N, C-alpha and C positions, 0 to 999 in steps of 0.2 A: 373813734373812741375822743369823746370830753378832755379836755386837758383841766387839770386841779389847780388850784393856786400852787403856784412855786414852782411848777413840773418846769421841764426843760423843753426844748423842741424836739430833741432827738434821744435815743435811749441811752442811758447813764452808764450801763456796763455791756461790755460784749463777749458773747461765750464763744471759746474755742470749736469752730468748726468738725473737729475731729469726729473720730467714729465714738458712734454711741448715742443716747437721747439725749435730747436738749434738756428735757426735766430733770435729768440727771446731773449735767453737766451745770447747769441752773443752782440744783440743791448744793451741789458741792462748793460753789463757789458762794451761796449763801453761808454754809458753815465756814468756811475761810471767812467771812465777815464777822462772823460770831466767835472765832477764834482768836482775832485780831482787836475784838472789841470796839468795832463797829456798832454791833447790834449786842446789846447789853442783856444779861440774865433780868426777867422778871417785867421788861419793857414790852410794849407792843410792837408784832412785826409789820411793817409795811402791809396794807391790805392787798389783797390776790391782784385786785385791779392796776394798785400802782406798780408792784413786782412786774406784772406783765408791761406794763408801760416803760419803766426802768428797765427791761431787759430785752426788750423790743420783741416779745414771745406774745403769743395768742393766753388769754385768761385761761384757758383750759392747761396750758403748759403750766403754769405760775401755781394754778391750784394741784396738780399732780406734784410738783416740786415742793409744795407746801405739805401735802399728804406724806412725801417720803421721808421731810424732817419729823411730821409727828409719830411718823413708825420707828425712827431712828431714837425719839425719846429727846429730840433736840427744840422741840416745839410744842406746847399746849394750845386747841383751840376750845374756846370757850363760844356754846351756840349765842349768835346775837350780839358777840360782845368782840371776837376777832381771835387772834393767833397770836401767842406770848413764847417770848424765848423762854425755855424753860431754866429754872434756878439752877440747875446743876449743869447747864447746856455746854459753858464754856468749859470744863475740862474735858468734855467729851468731844466738842467742835475740837478742841487742841489735840487731842488724839488721831482724831479723824484726819484732820488736816495733814499732821507729820505723814499719816499712814500714805495718803495721794501725794505728797511730796517727793516721799521715799519711792515709791512706785514710778514717777514719770521723771526719775533720773534713769 
């Protein structure tokens, strides 16, 4: 994979090796990033290639995670423009993140 300017040499995020699909864990982590305000509504989501690099996963896994976020209404994708955090994603992400926190207790 070609490095992009400003990239780090190792994946930035690590996913729990728990039971389940990696794309679901990645989507849940992205939801948490939205809920925490790191990914801001109306702003572009990093491209799938960059997400794959940041998480140390295959491009198909990043695409699947993005597709799941789109299905949940947290991301809007515009052909040839990219994916953007949905305008009302913050409230939805905070609710989803709190459900994940409760389930993990």
